[in-house]
C-alpha positions in Angstrom: -57.8 -77.4 -4.1 -54.1 -78.0 -6.2 -53.2 -74.8 -8.2 -51.3 -74.8 -11.5 -48.3 -73.4 -10.8 -48.3 -71.3 -14.2 -51.2 -69.7 -13.3 -49.7 -68.9 -9.8 -46.7 -67.3 -11.3 -49.3 -65.1 -13.4 -50.9 -64.0 -9.6 -47.6 -63.2 -8.5 -46.7 -60.8 -11.8 -50.0 -59.5 -11.6 -49.3 -58.6 -8.0 -46.0 -57.1 -8.7 -46.9 -54.7 -11.0 -48.4 -51.7 -8.7 -45.5 -51.7 -6.9 -43.3 -51.2 -10.1 -45.3 -48.7 -11.4 -45.8 -46.4 -8.6 -42.7 -44.5 -7.6 -42.4 -43.4 -3.6 -40.3 -40.5 -2.1 -37.2 -40.8 -0.3 -35.2 -38.5 1.9 -32.1 -36.9 0.0 -29.2 -35.4 2.2 -25.9 -33.9 1.2 -23.9 -30.5 1.1 -23.5 -27.8 -1.7 -20.2 -26.6 -2.0 -18.8 -23.6 -4.0 -17.2 -25.2 -7.3 -13.2 -24.5 -7.3 -12.9 -23.2 -3.4 -14.8 -26.2 -1.8 -16.9 -23.4 0.3 -20.0 -24.5 1.8 -22.7 -22.6 0.3 -25.4 -21.4 2.9 -29.1 -20.3 1.9 -29.2 -22.6 -1.3 -32.7 -23.0 -2.5 -33.4 -26.4 -3.3 -36.7 -27.0 -5.6 -38.5 -29.8 -7.0 -37.4 -29.5 -10.7 -40.8 -30.7 -11.9 -43.0 -28.2 -10.3 -41.0 -25.8 -9.0 -41.8 -26.6 -5.4 -39.4 -25.5 -2.9 -37.9 -28.0 -0.9 -35.7 -26.5 1.3 -32.4 -24.9 2.2 -28.9 -25.4 3.0 -28.1 -24.2 6.4 -24.6 -22.4 7.3 -22.5 -25.4 7.5 -24.4 -26.0 3.6 -26.0 -29.0 4.6 -29.4 -29.9 3.5 -32.1 -33.0 3.8 -35.4 -32.6 1.5 -38.0 -35.3 0.8 -38.2 -36.1 -2.9 -39.8 -38.5 -5.3 -37.0 -41.6 -6.0 -37.1 -40.1 -9.9 -37.1 -36.8 -9.3 -34.6 -34.2 -10.1 -33.1 -31.8 -7.7 -32.8 -28.1 -8.4 -29.9 -26.3 -6.3 -30.4 -22.3 -7.1 -28.3 -19.6 -5.4 -27.3 -15.6 -6.5 -23.9 -15.5 -8.2 -23.8 -19.3 -9.1 -24.9 -21.2 -12.3 -28.3 -23.5 -11.3 -27.4 -27.0 -10.9 -30.1 -29.9 -11.6 -29.4 -33.1 -10.4 -31.5 -36.6 -10.8 -32.2 -38.3 -7.5 -32.0 -42.0 -9.1 -32.9 -43.2 -6.2 -29.9 -42.0 -4.2 -30.0 -41.0 -0.3 -26.7 -38.6 -0.3 -25.8 -36.3 -3.0 -23.1 -33.7 -2.7 -23.4 -30.6 -5.4 -20.6 -28.0 -6.2 -22.0 -25.1 -7.8 -19.9 -23.2 -10.3 -19.7 -19.4 -9.2 -21.2 -17.1 -12.3 -21.5 -13.3 -12.0 -23.8 -13.3 -15.5 -26.8 -15.1 -13.8 -27.0 -11.5 -12.2 -26.8 -9.7 -15.0 -30.1 -9.7 -16.0 -33.7 -10.4 -13.9 -33.0 -14.0 -12.0 -36.3 -15.7 -11.5 -36.4 -18.3 -8.9 -40.0 -19.0 -8.8 -43.0 -18.8 -10.9 -45.0 -16.4 -8.9 -43.4 -13.3 -9.9 -46.4 -12.3 -12.0 -49.1 -12.0 -9.0 -47.9 -8.6 -8.1 -44.6 -7.8 -6.0 -43.3 -4.7 -7.8 -39.5 -3.6 -7.7 -38.7 -0.6 -9.7 -35.0 -0.4 -10.9 -33.2 2.0 -8.6 -29.9 3.5 -8.4 -26.6 2.4 -6.3 -24.9 5.9 -5.4 -21.5 6.1 -4.4 -19.9 8.4 -1.7 -16.3 7.6 -1.1 -16.5 3.8 0.0 -20.3 4.1 0.9 -22.8 2.6 -1.7 -26.6 3.7 -0.7 -29.6 2.1 -1.9 -32.9 3.6 -1.8 -35.9 1.8 -3.6 -39.6 0.8 -2.7 -41.3 -2.5 -3.3 -45.2 -2.3 -4.2 -47.2 -5.1 -2.7 -50.8 -4.7 -4.3 -53.8 -5.5 -1.7 -54.3 -8.8 -3.8 -51.4 -10.4 -3.6 -51.3 -10.1 0.1 -53.3 -11.7 2.8 -53.2 -11.0 6.3 -51.7 -14.6 7.4 -48.7 -14.2 5.4 -45.0 -12.9 6.1 -42.8 -11.3 3.4 -39.3 -10.8 3.2 -37.1 -8.7 1.1 -33.9 -9.5 1.1 -31.6 -6.6 -0.6 -27.7 -7.9 -1.6 -25.2 -6.1 -3.4 -23.0 -8.4 -5.4 -19.2 -7.3 -6.4 -18.9 -8.8 -10.1 -14.7 -8.0 -10.0 -14.4 -9.9 -7.0 -17.6 -12.4 -7.1 -18.6 -11.6 -3.8 -22.3 -11.3 -1.9 -22.8 -8.7 0.6 -26.4 -9.1 2.0 -27.6 -6.0 3.2 -30.8 -5.3 6.1 -33.6 -7.4 4.9 -37.1 -5.6 5.3 -40.0 -8.0 6.7 -43.5 -7.3 6.2 -45.9 -9.2 8.5 -49.9 -9.5 8.0 -51.8 -8.7 11.0 -53.1 -12.2 11.6 -50.0 -13.9 11.0 -48.4 -11.5 13.3 -50.6 -12.3 16.4 -50.8 -15.6 15.0 -47.1 -15.9 15.9 -47.5 -14.1 19.4 -50.0 -16.5 20.7 -48.1 -19.3 19.8 -47.8 -21.7 22.9 -43.7 -21.9 22.6 -42.8 -18.9 20.5 -40.2 -16.6 21.4 -39.2 -13.9 19.7 -35.7 -14.0 20.6 -35.4 -17.2 18.3 -37.1 -15.3 15.4 -33.8 -14.2 13.6 -36.0 -11.4 11.4 -38.1 -10.4 14.2 -35.9 -6.9 14.9 -37.0 -5.8 10.9 -40.2 -6.8 11.3 -43.1 -4.3 10.2 -46.8 -5.1 10.6 -49.3 -4.0 8.0 -51.6 -1.4 9.8 -53.5 -0.3 6.5 -57.1 -1.5 5.3 -56.5 -5.2 3.5 -57.8 -3.5 0.8 -55.3 -1.2 0.4 -52.2 -1.3 -1.8 -48.5 -1.2 0.3 -45.0 0.4 -0.1 -42.3 -0.8 1.3 -39.1 1.0 1.8 -35.5 -0.4 1.5 -32.8 1.2 2.1 -29.1 0.5 3.4 -25.6 1.2 3.2 -23.0 -1.0 2.1 -19.4 -0.1 2.7 -16.7 -1.3 0.1 -12.9 -1.5 -0.3 -12.6 -0.6 -3.7 -15.1 1.6 -5.2 -13.4 1.3 -9.0 -15.1 -2.7 -8.7 -18.3 -3.7 -10.7 -21.5 -3.6 -8.6 -25.0 -4.6 -9.0 -28.3 -5.0 -6.9 -30.7 -7.6 -6.3 -33.6 -8.0 -4.1 -34.5 -11.6 -3.1 -38.4 -11.7 -2.0 -40.4 -14.4 -0.7 -43.8 -15.3 1.1 -44.6 -17.7 3.9 -47.7 -18.4 5.8 -47.5 -20.6 8.4 -46.1 -23.8 7.3 -44.4 -23.5 3.8 -42.8 -20.5 1.1 -45.5 -20.1 -1.1 -43.6 -17.3 -3.2 -40.3 -16.8 -4.1 -38.1 -14.4 -6.9 -35.0 -12.8 -7.0 -34.8 -9.6 -9.2 -31.9 -7.4 -10.6 -32.7 -3.7 -9.5 -29.7 -1.8 -10.4 -26.5 -2.0 -12.7 -23.4 0.0 -11.6 -23.2 2.8 -9.5 -23.4 5.9 -10.0 -20.2 8.1 -9.2 -19.2 10.9 -11.3 -16.5 11.5 -9.4 -14.4 9.1 -10.4 -13.6 11.5 -13.1 -12.5 14.5 -10.5 -9.0 15.9 -10.9 -6.8 16.8 -8.5 -3.0 17.1 -7.6 -1.7 16.4 -3.9 1.7 16.7 -2.8 3.7 15.1 0.2 5.0 16.7 2.8 8.6 16.0 4.2 8.4 15.3 8.2 9.6 18.5 10.1 8.3 18.1 13.6 11.4 17.7 15.5 9.8 15.5 18.2 10.0 12.4 15.8 13.2 13.1 13.8 15.8 11.4 14.6 18.2 12.5 17.5 21.8 12.8 16.4 24.2 9.9 17.5 27.9 9.7 18.1 30.0 7.0 17.5 33.6 6.2 18.7 35.7 7.0 15.9 39.6 7.2 15.3 40.9 10.7 15.0 44.6 11.0 13.8 46.9 13.4 14.5 50.9 14.0 13.2 53.6 15.6 14.5 57.1 16.2 12.5 60.2 17.4 14.6 63.7 17.6 12.8 67.3 17.2 14.6 70.5 18.3 13.9 73.4 16.4 12.2 74.7 13.7 15.0 72.6 14.9 17.8 69.8 13.2 19.8 68.5 15.8 21.9 65.7 17.9 20.7 66.5 21.7 19.5 63.1 23.9 20.2 65.0 26.6 17.8 65.5 24.4 15.0 62.7 24.6 12.3 59.2 24.4 13.4 60.1 22.2 16.3 58.6 24.7 18.9 55.2 24.9 16.8 55.1 21.2 16.4 55.6 20.0 19.6 53.4 22.6 21.2 50.8 20.9 18.4 51.3 17.6 19.8 50.8 18.7 23.5 48.0 20.8 22.8 46.4 17.7 21.0 47.0 15.9 24.4 45.7 18.6 26.7 42.3 18.1 24.2 42.3 14.7 24.7 42.4 15.1 28.1 40.1 17.6 28.8 37.5 15.7 26.1 34.5 13.9 28.3 33.8 12.0 25.1 37.5 11.5 24.0 40.3 9.1 24.5 43.6 8.3 23.8 43.9 5.4 21.8 47.9 5.0 20.8 50.5 7.2 19.5 53.4 5.7 17.6 56.9 7.8 17.5 59.2 6.9 14.3 62.4 8.3 14.2 65.1 8.4 11.0 68.3 9.4 10.5 69.8 11.1 7.0 71.4 8.2 5.2 75.7 10.1 5.2 78.4 8.3 7.2 78.2 5.2 8.7 74.9 2.7 8.7 74.7 1.3 12.1 75.8 4.5 13.6 73.0 6.4 12.1 70.4 3.3 13.1 71.4 3.9 16.3 71.2 7.6 16.5 67.5 7.3 15.1 67.0 4.8 18.4 68.2 7.0 20.6 66.5 10.3 19.3 63.0 7.8 19.2 63.7 6.7 23.1 64.6 9.8 24.5 61.3 11.6 22.9 59.1 8.6 24.1 60.3 8.9 27.2 59.7 12.7 27.1 56.1 12.3 26.0 55.2 9.4 28.5 56.9 11.6 31.4 54.1 14.2 30.1 51.0 12.1 29.6 49.1 11.7 32.6 48.4 8.1 34.1 44.7 7.6 32.8 46.3 8.0 29.2 49.2 6.1 29.7 47.1 3.1 30.7 44.7 3.5 28.1 46.8 4.3 25.4 49.2 1.8 23.8 52.9 3.3 22.6 55.0 2.2 20.0 58.3 3.2 18.8 60.3 2.3 15.4 63.7 3.6 14.0 65.2 3.5 10.7 67.8 5.5 8.4 66.8 7.2 5.5 68.3 5.9 1.8 70.1 7.7 -1.0 66.6 7.1 -2.7 64.4 9.1 -0.2 67.0 11.7 -1.2 66.5 11.1 -4.8 62.7 10.9 -4.4 62.4 14.7 -2.6 64.7 16.2 -5.4 61.9 14.9 -8.3 59.5 16.0 -6.0 61.3 19.2 -6.6 61.7 19.2 -10.0 65.7 18.7 -10.1 65.9 15.7 -12.8 69.6 15.9 -13.5 70.7 16.0 -10.2 68.1 13.1 -9.3 69.5 11.0 -12.1 73.4 11.6 -10.8 71.8 10.2 -7.3 70.5 7.2 -8.7 73.1 6.5 -11.1 75.4 6.4 -7.7 72.8 4.1 -5.8 72.5 1.5 -8.9 76.3 1.5 -9.3 76.8 0.8 -5.4 73.6 -1.5 -4.5 75.1 -3.5 -1.8 76.7 -0.9 0.4 75.3 3.0 1.4 78.9 3.2 2.9 80.4 3.4 -0.8 76.9 5.1 -1.9 77.6 8.0 0.7 81.2 8.3 -0.4 80.5 8.8 -4.1 77.7 11.4 -3.4 79.9 13.7 -1.3 82.0 14.1 -5.0 79.1 15.3 -6.3 79.4 18.9 -7.3 76.4 19.9 -5.6 76.9 17.7 -2.9 77.1 20.7 -0.3 75.1 23.0 -1.5 72.4 21.0 -2.2 72.3 18.0 -0.5 74.2 18.2 2.8 72.5 21.7 3.4 68.7 21.2 2.3 67.8 17.8 1.7 69.8 15.6 4.3 68.6 17.6 6.9 64.8 17.2 5.7 65.7 13.5 6.4 66.6 13.6 10.2 63.5 13.6 11.7 60.9 12.3 14.5 56.9 11.6 13.3 54.5 11.4 16.2 51.5 9.5 15.1 48.5 10.1 17.9 45.3 8.2 17.0 42.5 9.3 19.7 38.9 7.4 20.1 36.0 9.7 19.8 32.8 9.9 19.9 31.4 12.3 17.0 28.6 12.3 14.4 29.8 11.0 11.2 30.5 12.6 8.6 28.5 12.9 5.3 31.5 10.7 3.9 31.8 8.5 6.3 27.9 7.4 6.2 28.1 7.2 2.6 31.1 4.7 2.9 29.0 2.7 5.4 26.0 2.5 3.5 28.1 1.3 0.3 30.0 -1.3 2.6 27.1 -2.1 4.7 23.9 -0.4 4.7 22.6 -2.3 7.5 24.7 -1.5 10.3 23.5 2.8 10.0 21.4 4.0 12.4 18.5 5.8 11.9 19.9 9.3 12.5 22.4 8.4 9.8 20.1 6.9 7.4 18.1 10.3 8.0 21.5 12.4 7.3 22.2 10.4 3.8 18.6 10.8 2.3 17.9 14.1 3.2 21.2 15.0 1.7 20.9 12.7 -1.6 19.8 14.9 -4.7 19.3 11.9 -6.8 15.1 11.1 -6.6 15.7 7.6 -7.5 19.0 6.9 -5.0 17.1 8.9 -1.8 13.7 6.4 -2.4 16.3 3.5 -2.3 17.9 4.4 0.6 14.5 5.2 2.1 13.0 2.0 1.4 16.3 0.3 2.8 16.1 2.6 6.0 12.4 0.9 6.4 13.7 -2.7 5.8 16.6 -1.9 8.7 14.6 0.0 10.9 10.8 -0.8 10.5 9.8 1.6 12.9 11.2 4.5 11.3 8.7 7.1 11.5 10.5 10.1 9.9 11.3 7.4 6.5 8.2 6.2 6.4 6.4 9.6 6.0 9.7 11.1 4.1 9.0 8.2 1.7 5.3 8.4 1.1 5.6 12.0 0.0 8.2 11.0 -2.5 5.9 8.7 -3.9 3.5 10.5 -3.6 5.1 13.5 -5.8 5.9 10.7 -8.3 2.4 9.5 -8.5 3.2 6.0 -7.1 2.1 6.5 -3.4 1.7 3.4 -1.3 -0.7 3.7 1.8 1.0 0.6 3.3 4.1 2.2 4.4 2.7 4.5 6.9 -0.3 2.4 8.2 1.5 0.3 10.6 2.0 3.5 12.4 -1.9 4.2 12.8 -2.9 1.0 14.7 -3.6 3.0 17.9 -6.4 5.1 16.8 -6.3 6.8 20.2 -3.2 8.5 19.7 -4.0 10.1 16.2 -4.0 13.3 17.2 -0.4 13.0 18.6 0.8 11.9 15.2 2.8 14.3 13.3 0.8 16.4 10.7 2.9 15.7 8.0 2.6 11.8 8.6 -1.3 11.8 8.6 -1.5 14.1 5.4 1.0 11.6 3.4 -1.5 8.9 4.9 -4.7 10.5 4.0 -3.3 11.8 0.4 -2.1 8.1 -0.3 -5.7 6.4 1.1 -6.8 8.7 -1.3 -4.8 7.7 -4.0 -6.0 4.3 -3.2 -9.5 4.7 -3.2 -9.9 4.0 0.2 -11.7 7.3 0.9 -13.1 7.0 4.5 -9.8 6.0 5.8 -8.5 9.3 4.3 -11.7 11.2 5.8 -10.7 10.0 9.1 -7.4 10.9 8.9 -7.7 14.6 7.4 -11.2 15.6 8.7 -10.1 17.2 11.9 -6.7 18.1 10.7 -5.8 21.9 11.1 -6.6 23.7 8.1 -3.2 25.0 6.5 -2.1 26.0 3.4 -0.6 22.7 3.2 -3.6 20.5 4.2 -6.4 22.9 2.8 -6.6 21.3 -0.5 -6.2 17.7 0.5 -9.0 18.1 2.9 -11.8 19.9 0.3 -11.1 17.1 -2.0 -11.3 14.3 0.7 -14.6 16.0 1.8 -15.8 16.0 -1.7 -15.0 12.2 -2.3 -16.6 11.5 0.7 -19.9 13.2 0.0 -19.6 16.6 1.6 -20.2 18.5 -1.7 -22.2 21.3 -0.6 -19.4 22.8 1.4 -16.7 22.7 -1.4 -18.4 23.1 -4.4 -17.6 26.9 -5.2 -13.5 26.1 -4.2 -13.6 23.0 -6.5 -15.3 24.7 -9.3 -12.3 27.3 -9.3 -10.2 24.6 -10.4 -11.6 23.5 -13.3 -14.6 23.6 -15.1 -15.0 19.5 -15.3 -14.8 19.4 -11.8 -17.6 22.1 -11.2 -19.7 19.8 -13.5 -18.7 16.7 -11.6 -19.5 17.9 -8.6 -22.9 19.3 -9.9 -23.5 15.8 -10.6 -22.8 14.6 -7.2 -25.4 16.8 -6.2 -28.2 15.8 -8.6 -28.5 19.5 -9.9 -28.7 17.8 -13.7 -29.7 20.7 -14.9 -26.7 23.1 -14.2 -24.8 20.1 -14.9 -25.8 19.6 -18.5 -25.9 23.6 -19.0 -22.2 23.7 -17.7 -21.3 20.3 -19.6 -22.2 21.6 -22.7 -19.3 24.3 -22.7 -16.5 21.9 -22.1 -14.0 20.1 -24.5 -14.0 17.4 -26.8 -11.4 15.3 -24.6 -12.5 11.9 -24.1 -13.3 12.5 -20.8 -15.1 15.5 -21.2 -17.2 13.7 -23.9 -18.1 10.8 -21.5 -18.9 13.8 -18.6 -21.3 14.9 -21.7 -22.9 11.9 -21.9 -23.6 11.3 -18.2 -25.1 14.8 -17.9 -27.0 14.4 -21.2 -28.3 10.6 -20.0 -29.3 12.0 -16.9 -31.6 14.5 -18.3 -33.0 12.2 -20.7 -33.7 9.9 -17.7 -35.7 12.4 -15.7 -39.0 13.3 -14.8 -39.3 16.4 -17.5 -38.3 13.5 -20.1 -36.0 15.3 -22.3 -35.7 11.8 -24.2 -34.2 14.0 -27.2 -31.3 13.6 -25.4 -30.8 10.3 -25.2 -29.3 9.8 -28.8 -27.3 12.8 -28.0 -25.7 11.1 -24.7 -25.2 7.9 -26.9 -23.1 10.4 -29.1 -21.0 12.0 -26.6 -20.3 8.2 -25.3 -19.4 7.1 -28.5 -17.2 9.9 -29.0 -15.9 9.5 -25.6 -15.2 5.6 -26.6 -13.8 6.1 -29.9 -11.0 8.7 -28.5 -10.2 6.7 -26.0 -11.2 2.9 -26.0 -10.5 1.9 -22.2 -13.9 4.2 -21.1 -16.1 1.2 -22.7 -14.6 -1.0 -19.4 -15.6 2.1 -17.1 -19.2 2.5 -19.1 -20.0 -1.1 -18.2 -20.1 -0.6 -14.7 -21.4 2.9 -14.8 -24.9 2.8 -13.5 -25.2 6.4 -15.2 -24.5 5.5 -18.9 -24.7 1.3 -19.0 -27.9 1.5 -20.1 -26.4 3.3 -23.1 -24.9 -0.1 -24.0 -26.5 -3.0 -25.7 -26.9 -6.4 -23.9 -23.3 -7.5 -24.2 -22.1 -4.2 -23.0 -21.3 -3.1 -26.2 -21.9 0.5 -28.0 -24.8 -0.2 -30.5 -23.5 -0.5 -34.1 -25.2 2.9 -35.0 -22.8 4.9 -33.0 -19.9 2.7 -33.8 -20.0 3.2 -37.8 -20.9 6.8 -37.3 -19.6 8.9 -33.7 -19.4 12.0 -34.9 -23.5 11.9 -36.3 
């Protein structure tokens, strides 16, 4: 039979309709990353958006593979990131980037539709002690919700809102008895392949008994001043599928009343001589001068003339000292001879040279061979001028006579002989010039230079520092800054000392002590010296104390405790030790002593001890500063939330908090991360309007 072409076309269209009307499933693969950093995200839960059915999760590399309708929509969700929907549109490969979002954890975050079936996670507290956040809470599982062939997993996590980082705590795994038995009977089951096995608790109660699961763990945090919240991800699975999942925020902010603990600690400069730099010596030149005078026209030395005998003995003693000292050596000596200007210039110059030569010969003959070899000798002869005579007279106040000499020099500038002839005509020539001033110009000078290893003087060190501080030794730096009275300059010297000598423990200790006293301590100055903890007890007490105090100022309380805990309890260390103990949770042992420091500190420690009744009683006696009002708000709010339900104190707590923020608006930032008072704020983290309008009501 011959088919009509039109009829055949209609048949083909009819046959094609079912294929176009019914979509089919496809396998979709891809990678999920954090937007901005492109960091792969592990544990992203992937849903079918149409029915909230879990399709799978990403692995450690952020990779996933799921099966979904070709026209479906994938929903990607993970803590601390915004959920993202991605239409499939028939694509086999879909990469996704999720945007970090702290707001997604500020409220109850539900990732499944079964949250009303019964798992109860009550609000909990994040207790901060030192650098440790502790969580203790319970999860209630009604028996109607829990069958024997399922596993329930609770994964608590603390989210650092400030740094946008998520930290998983130890999971709690609760297996039904049938589920546990089936697992063990599986042919190829290996408990080592189950990463959750070590956390498993098997239900032992009746199937008609509700169960309570305890969740407890601790987390070390680097900066306890950051903003934290806690969530618990819970899921239920049978042998094949995840049948329930949700995520609940159970805590917001940390309870840490000791954030207001007030104390003043001082640093200690290094006193342990075993770690102080030893005095060093440098080869330095030492100058000495000897002056000998001669009779007119004579080149032989007359010891009876003037101070010649004493001067000569002085020179010889200098040589003896150099010869005997093991750390000295004669470097050079110079002999300069001078003749007075009267008479013939050439004769006077010859006379000066003869004097120098005879003196030089005598000195060289008196020196040992080793000193002659190591020293360089120099000689010089000259004739003094009448200008030299004029200068001596002016120095003695004889201005008129000096002017007369100056006049002769100016009128006879070309000839010293003519100057001499006219000088002899002056009325005071014999009595003043010849008898007093000319003999002073007939002399031989010995200039001795010796090299000696010796400590530098403070003046020499200061000069080297100003010229080239990088040439200073550790000892010279230490000598310089310990004698510097100006605080800013002393700090600069110590900073430069560590720049030149990074291993200079004394400078690091002293600089840390100074900065502690200036309220700007830096623990990184001393940390490099404490890398080897096996040598901790050998480190000087001052260095340990200063680093511990600086670590406390940097909110690294656990690290400070490891440094201070076993230090000897001395007057220098005691206060730091007791406050470090308090900040690390050892409240009972230091309560009485710290309470004596201030009423505020007493209330804070009572709050830390959870002695809320006494804390509220004593808080009411505090003043009305912003800080004291804030502490009153904590104490009142704890009482309002206590089992005895002093509900009326809620208003009082809100009032005190409003007063505190009114006096110091920056405290609103503290309140938003403080688990003790954040419930007094509205959903946006602000004070309710009634307290803003009338904070003193």
